[in-house]
C-alpha positions in Angstrom: 63.2 91.4 59.4 65.7 90.9 56.3 65.6 93.5 53.3 65.6 91.8 49.9 68.4 92.9 47.6 65.6 94.3 45.1 64.2 96.4 47.6 67.5 97.5 49.0 68.9 98.3 45.5 65.7 100.5 45.0 66.0 102.3 47.9 69.8 103.5 46.9 68.6 104.1 43.6 66.1 106.5 44.7 68.7 108.1 46.9 71.0 108.6 43.8 68.1 110.4 42.0 67.8 110.9 38.3 70.3 109.0 36.3 71.7 110.3 32.9 72.6 108.2 30.1 76.6 108.7 30.4 78.5 106.6 33.0 81.3 107.7 35.4 82.5 105.9 38.5 82.3 107.2 42.0 86.1 106.6 42.3 86.7 109.1 39.3 84.2 112.1 40.2 84.2 111.7 44.2 80.9 111.1 44.3 79.0 108.2 46.4 77.9 106.0 43.7 79.1 107.6 40.4 77.0 108.9 37.6 74.9 107.2 34.8 75.3 103.4 34.2 78.3 103.3 36.5 76.1 104.4 39.4 73.7 101.8 38.2 76.4 99.2 38.5 77.7 100.2 41.7 74.0 100.3 43.2 73.6 96.7 42.0 76.8 95.4 43.4 76.5 97.2 46.6 73.2 95.8 47.1 74.4 92.4 46.2 77.1 92.4 48.4 75.2 93.7 51.4 72.7 91.2 51.1 75.0 88.2 51.0 77.0 89.7 53.9 74.2 90.0 56.2 73.6 86.4 55.4 77.4 85.9 56.6 77.7 84.3 53.1 81.0 85.9 52.7 82.2 83.7 49.8 79.4 85.1 47.5 79.6 88.5 49.0 83.2 89.2 48.2 83.0 89.6 44.4 80.4 92.1 44.5 82.4 93.7 47.3 85.5 94.2 45.3 83.5 95.9 42.5 82.1 98.5 45.0 85.7 98.9 46.8 87.3 99.6 43.4 84.6 101.6 41.6 82.8 103.6 44.3 84.8 103.8 47.5 82.7 106.3 49.3 79.4 104.3 48.8 79.1 103.6 52.5 81.7 103.5 55.6 80.8 99.6 56.5 82.4 98.9 53.1 85.6 99.1 55.1 84.5 97.2 58.2 82.8 94.4 56.0 86.1 94.1 54.3 88.5 93.7 56.8 86.2 91.3 58.6 86.0 89.2 55.7 89.6 89.1 54.6 90.5 88.3 58.3 88.4 85.4 58.2 89.9 84.2 54.9 93.6 84.8 56.5 92.6 82.5 59.4 91.5 79.6 56.8 94.6 80.3 54.5 96.5 76.8 53.4 99.6 78.7 53.7 101.5 81.6 54.9 102.0 83.3 51.4 98.2 83.1 50.9 97.7 84.4 54.8 100.0 87.2 53.8 98.1 88.2 50.8 94.9 88.7 52.4 96.8 90.8 54.9 98.0 93.0 52.3 94.7 93.5 50.9 93.6 94.2 54.6 96.4 96.9 54.9 94.8 98.3 51.5 91.4 98.6 53.1 92.6 100.6 56.0 94.6 103.1 53.5 91.5 103.5 51.5 89.1 104.1 54.5 91.5 106.8 55.5 91.6 108.2 52.3 87.9 108.6 51.8 86.6 108.4 55.6 89.5 110.0 57.6 89.4 108.5 61.3 93.3 108.3 60.5 94.2 107.7 64.1 91.9 105.0 64.9 92.0 103.5 61.7 95.9 103.1 62.1 95.4 101.6 65.6 93.2 98.9 63.9 95.7 98.5 61.1 98.5 97.6 63.8 96.5 95.3 65.8 95.6 93.4 62.4 98.8 93.3 61.1 100.5 92.0 64.4 97.8 89.4 64.6 99.2 87.7 61.5 102.8 89.0 61.0 104.8 89.0 64.2 107.4 86.3 63.7 110.4 88.6 62.9 111.5 91.8 64.4 111.0 93.6 61.2 107.5 92.5 61.2 107.0 93.7 64.8 108.6 96.9 64.1 106.3 97.8 61.3 103.2 96.9 63.3 104.6 99.1 66.1 105.1 102.0 63.7 101.3 101.8 62.9 100.4 101.9 66.6 102.8 104.8 67.5 101.4 106.9 64.9 97.8 105.9 66.1 98.6 107.0 69.7 100.3 110.2 68.5 96.8 111.2 66.8 94.4 109.8 69.2 96.4 110.6 72.5 93.7 110.0 75.1 91.3 108.5 72.9 93.5 105.7 72.1 91.7 102.3 72.3 92.8 99.8 75.1 93.8 97.1 72.8 96.1 99.7 71.0 97.8 101.1 74.2 98.4 97.5 75.5 100.0 96.2 72.2 102.0 99.5 72.1 103.7 98.4 75.2 104.0 94.8 74.2 105.9 95.6 71.1 107.9 98.2 72.6 109.1 95.7 75.0 109.9 93.3 72.1 111.8 95.8 70.1 113.8 97.0 73.3 114.8 93.5 74.0 116.1 93.1 70.5 118.0 96.3 70.5 115.6 98.1 68.1 114.5 100.7 70.8 117.0 102.6 73.2 116.3 102.5 76.9 115.5 106.3 76.7 112.8 105.5 73.9 111.5 102.7 75.8 111.2 104.9 79.2 109.3 107.6 77.1 107.0 105.0 75.5 105.9 103.9 79.0 105.3 107.4 80.0 103.0 107.9 77.2 101.2 104.9 77.8 101.1 105.2 81.5 99.7 109.0 81.0 96.9 107.7 78.9 95.9 104.8 81.2 95.8 107.2 84.2 93.8 109.5 82.2 91.2 106.7 81.2 91.0 105.8 85.2 90.7 109.5 86.2 87.5 109.6 84.1 86.2 106.3 85.3 88.2 105.0 88.5 85.8 101.8 89.0 86.3 100.5 85.5 87.9 96.9 85.9 89.2 97.1 82.1 91.1 100.3 82.7 92.6 98.9 86.0 93.7 95.7 84.1 95.1 98.1 81.5 97.1 100.1 83.8 98.4 96.8 85.7 99.4 95.4 82.1 101.3 98.5 81.3 103.0 98.8 84.6 103.8 95.1 84.5 105.5 95.1 81.1 107.6 98.2 81.9 108.8 96.6 85.3 109.8 93.4 83.7 111.5 95.2 80.6 114.8 95.9 82.2 114.6 99.4 81.0 113.7 100.9 84.5 116.6 101.0 86.6 117.4 103.6 89.3 120.6 104.2 87.6 119.0 104.6 84.2 116.3 106.8 85.4 118.6 109.0 87.4 120.9 109.3 84.5 117.9 110.1 82.0 116.3 112.7 84.4 118.8 114.4 86.2 120.3 116.5 83.7 116.8 117.6 82.7 116.0 118.4 86.1 119.0 120.5 86.6 117.9 122.5 83.4 114.6 123.0 84.5 113.5 122.2 88.1 110.2 124.0 87.7 108.9 121.9 84.7 105.5 120.5 86.0 105.3 117.8 83.6 109.0 116.8 84.1 108.5 116.7 87.7 105.7 114.5 87.4 107.4 112.3 85.1 110.5 112.0 87.6 108.4 111.3 90.7 106.1 108.8 89.0 109.0 107.0 87.6 111.3 106.8 90.4 108.4 105.8 92.6 107.4 103.0 90.5 110.9 101.5 90.4 111.7 101.9 94.1 114.0 104.7 93.7 112.4 107.0 96.5 115.5 107.2 98.6 117.6 108.9 95.8 118.2 112.5 95.9 116.7 113.3 92.4 113.2 111.9 94.0 113.4 113.9 97.2 114.5 117.2 95.2 111.9 116.6 92.5 109.1 116.0 95.1 110.0 119.2 96.8 110.1 121.2 93.6 106.8 119.8 92.6 105.3 120.7 96.0 106.6 124.4 95.6 105.1 124.7 92.3 101.8 122.6 92.8 101.2 122.7 96.5 98.5 119.9 97.5 97.8 118.0 100.6 99.1 115.0 99.1 102.4 116.1 98.1 102.8 118.0 101.5 102.2 114.6 103.2 104.4 112.5 101.1 107.2 115.1 101.6 106.6 114.9 105.2 107.1 111.4 105.1 110.4 111.5 103.2 111.8 114.1 105.5 111.1 111.7 108.5 113.1 108.9 106.6 115.8 111.5 106.6 115.7 112.6 110.2 114.2 116.2 109.5 111.5 116.0 112.1 111.0 119.9 112.4 110.4 120.0 108.7 108.1 117.0 108.7 106.2 118.9 111.3 105.8 121.8 109.0 104.6 119.6 106.0 102.1 117.7 108.1 100.5 121.2 109.0 100.6 122.1 105.4 98.9 118.9 104.5 96.1 119.6 107.2 95.6 123.0 105.7 95.4 122.2 102.2 93.1 119.2 102.8 89.8 120.8 102.5 87.5 118.0 101.3 88.4 114.6 103.1 88.3 114.8 106.9 89.4 111.2 107.1 92.7 112.1 105.4 93.3 115.4 107.7 92.8 112.9 110.6 95.3 110.7 109.4 97.8 113.9 108.9 96.9 114.9 112.6 98.1 111.6 113.8 101.2 111.3 112.0 101.9 114.9 113.4 100.9 113.8 116.7 103.4 110.7 116.6 106.4 112.7 115.8 105.7 115.6 117.9 105.7 113.2 120.8 108.3 110.5 119.8 110.6 113.0 118.0 110.3 116.3 119.2 109.3 115.4 122.8 106.4 117.8 123.2 103.7 115.9 125.1 101.0 118.5 125.4 101.1 119.7 121.9 101.2 116.1 120.7 97.8 115.3 123.0 96.4 118.3 121.2 96.9 116.8 117.8 95.7 113.4 118.9 92.6 115.0 120.1 91.9 116.8 116.9 92.4 113.7 114.8 90.0 111.9 116.9 87.6 114.9 116.6 87.8 114.5 112.8 87.4 110.7 112.7 85.0 109.4 115.4 85.9 105.9 114.8 89.7 106.4 115.1 91.1 104.5 118.2 94.7 105.3 117.5 94.7 108.8 119.0 93.7 107.2 122.4 96.4 104.8 122.3 98.9 107.5 121.7 97.6 109.7 124.5 97.8 106.9 126.9 101.3 106.4 125.9 102.1 110.0 126.3 100.4 109.7 130.0 102.8 106.9 131.0 105.8 108.8 129.8 104.9 111.8 131.8 106.1 113.1 135.0 103.6 112.6 137.9 101.8 115.7 139.2 102.8 115.4 142.7 105.4 113.6 144.8 103.2 111.1 146.8 102.5 107.6 145.8 99.0 108.1 144.5 100.0 110.9 142.2 102.4 108.6 140.7 100.2 105.7 140.2 97.3 108.1 138.9 99.2 108.3 135.6 98.4 104.4 135.0 94.4 105.0 135.8 94.4 108.0 133.0 96.4 105.9 130.7 94.3 103.0 131.0 91.2 105.0 130.6 92.7 106.1 127.1 93.4 102.3 126.3 89.6 101.5 127.1 88.6 104.4 125.1 90.6 103.2 122.2 89.0 99.7 121.8 85.5 101.3 122.3 85.6 103.5 119.4 87.9 101.2 117.2 86.8 97.3 118.1 89.7 96.4 115.7 92.4 97.6 118.4 90.7 95.6 121.2 93.6 92.9 121.3 96.4 95.7 121.5 94.2 98.0 123.9 93.5 94.7 126.4 97.2 93.9 126.3 98.0 97.3 127.4 95.1 97.4 130.0 96.4 94.2 131.6 99.9 95.4 132.0 99.4 98.7 133.4 96.3 97.9 135.6 98.9 95.8 137.7 100.4 99.1 138.5 97.5 100.6 140.2 97.9 101.2 144.0 97.0 98.7 146.4 94.1 98.9 149.0 96.3 100.0 152.0 97.9 102.8 149.9 94.3 104.3 148.8 93.2 103.9 152.7 96.4 105.6 153.8 95.7 108.7 151.6 92.4 108.9 152.8 90.7 108.0 149.5 88.2 105.4 148.6 87.9 103.1 145.8 85.4 104.3 143.1 85.7 108.0 143.9 86.8 110.4 141.5 90.5 111.8 141.2 91.7 114.6 139.4 95.1 114.6 137.8 96.5 118.2 137.7 99.3 119.9 136.1 99.1 120.2 132.2 97.1 117.0 132.1 94.0 118.1 133.9 92.3 114.6 133.6 89.7 113.3 136.2 89.6 109.5 136.5 88.2 106.8 138.7 90.2 105.3 141.7 90.9 101.8 141.2 93.2 99.2 143.1 95.2 96.1 141.7 
């Protein structure tokens, strides 16, 4: 239900209290409505502007709004929200650019006065920058001015920066960088600032589609800006790293920047990752370092790091299983320890009952092993126990069926024939134990 102008004015007059005969404007004495006759004038114009604004009759609202804005600027906070909205609408309907810019200048004045009387400087500057760039963006000078408003806003708001402000910060940074108004180092620093805030927002609400789009936009602008090259990033960060290799914030920047620009093969990335792991060890950092050491052929070091990742991973058993599998892989393929590799694979399977890869690996280990005995059956028995593992792999993980079935068909052809089984006094379907370190019992089968 709409409140009439008379009732609205009466409500404010009651709030004002007794009014003396003399007059003094709110802009003069710092009060909400002023005193005496000036307070009456303020209340009357305030009630009229609000009533017309509620009816969306902005043409009639504006004259009264201007009086309140000039004479009692502390009357209500919405004075500034409404003022910007009305002048933005007028700017959108302006007949020429000069008139449009005049309305924009008034909007800038509204923001300045809002900051003066109601604070919220950081938030107001962000909105001021957005509105400036919505109208004035044709010249580099225009963009630079809007950028400066936004940069000040981010300096004050930090993680509370609004998404629209942060996105526009990156767009204007890109424009100014390409126009030669921002250095490459400054462009990288701006990306770092925006990226860190976006990461913070996502950490608080990982499922937010808005925050995810914001992060993608920021990354996309930076990746296409031309500022991010391996050479430029290494040139920027190498001296800083050399001076302070234990600065956690610096290490995070180096690792994140080089990773996002495909510079993971660089010595700086490798060294910074090692340094970061030393000062703030985690399962994740140990795992990524292990992967990097594999790429450099440092398999013993990688094995140590995978073990660290397993020890440090206390919450996510699926990740621990993944680390055990990687450890099992290099222990078998690169370090040549079949028994130890099988142990790691079994631990991975214990942690994740739906993981089939451990059984594929154990099957491969058996196929590569020396037989436990010199007779023909002892040699062929390795195929039995390998096929058993492949069958287990597809049983726990149906997605591996195609791979497992192919191996089963291939290696079943190496089972002994009926004559060989009979010659050794064995019977198809009976149990057979493979001794040595393997110690597996299987079923006798023929091809």
